[in-house]
N, C-alpha and C positions, 0 to 999 in steps of 0.2 A: 345545374338552367345553361340551355344553352338559347341564345339568342340569333333568331335568323332575322335579316336584311331582307326586305320585300327588293325584289326587280325593281330596277331604277325603270320609271315609264318614260315612255318619248315624251316628248313638247308636245302639246298641238299648234298647229299651224296658226299663224293670228289669223281670225276671219275673213277681216278684209281683204287677204290677198290667198283665199283659200284657194279660189280660182283660177290661179295663174302662174306656169309653170316658172319652180325655182330658177335663180336670178343664181349668175357666175360672180352680179359685182354686189361690191358693199351696199347697205342702203344709204346713201346722200342726208346729210344734215342741210345743204340749199331748199330752198324751197325750190319752184321750177320758175323760171326767166318769163310763162308767158302763161297768159289763159284770164278764164274769168275774175279769179279773185284777186292775182296780180295786177289786173287795168283798172279793179274798183278799189285795192289802195293804192293805183297809182291817180286814180282821182279825187280819192280825200284826202291824197296830201297836197295836190293844189288846190282844191278849192279851203281845205282850213290855211294854207299862205292866202289867199286873195283873200281869206274872212282879216288875218291881222293884219292884211295891209291898209284895207277899207270894210269897216265892216258892212254884209248888203253884198258883198264884192262877190262873192261865193253863189251866188242865183246864177249868171250868166252861166258859168260852167255846169253847174248844174242840168241847167235847158238844153244846153247842147250833147247832153254827154248822154249813152243810150237807152232808148225808152226803158227796155228792162232790167234797168239799175240804178235810175231814176229816186224810186222812192229808198231803197236801201242808202244810195247816196247816202238822202234827206236825213237820213236817223240816224247815218251816224257820223253826217257833220253837227244836230244836233246835240249830239250825248259830247265829238269833241270837243263845242261851243261852251256848253255849262262846264267840264271837264277845266278850260283854260279860265272860265270865269272864276271857277272854285280855285285852283290854283294860282288866282292874281286876289283873291280874298282878303284882308286883313288877320292877321291870328286871331287878335283882339281889339273890337272896333271898342269904344266910349261905354258903352251897356255892360260890354261884358269887362269890361274895366273898373265903373263903377260895382258892380255883384260881386264881383272879386273885393274890393276893397269892403263893402258890406261886412261880406262874410270874415272876412278877414281878425273888422274889429271886435264882430259877433264871438268870434272864436279868442280874442286877447280877451275879452271879457268876460268868459265864461271857460278858465280852465278846467282841464278834467281834475275830477278829485284824487 
């Protein structure tokens, strides 16, 4: 019994670059040095720094940002502030510590068979 291997198929070009001519340069892993996303990231970083320095301090920066990005900047700023508050939250507050103590006492009083 002879097995044959099918001919190797040529890979399809990525859909995002299908209409562009092939480039002689290898793809770069570096983000573009300018553009709207980079500018938004810079604005967000400045807002987060201002907010850390003084709660509410980012508002003036948001007001001076281009109108086209203000809504997205506010949304990203809210997410960043929420994450920062979550990172500062204690892992176990008094209610969790008390609950853990009661649970451990219950486990100790009722050992498994």
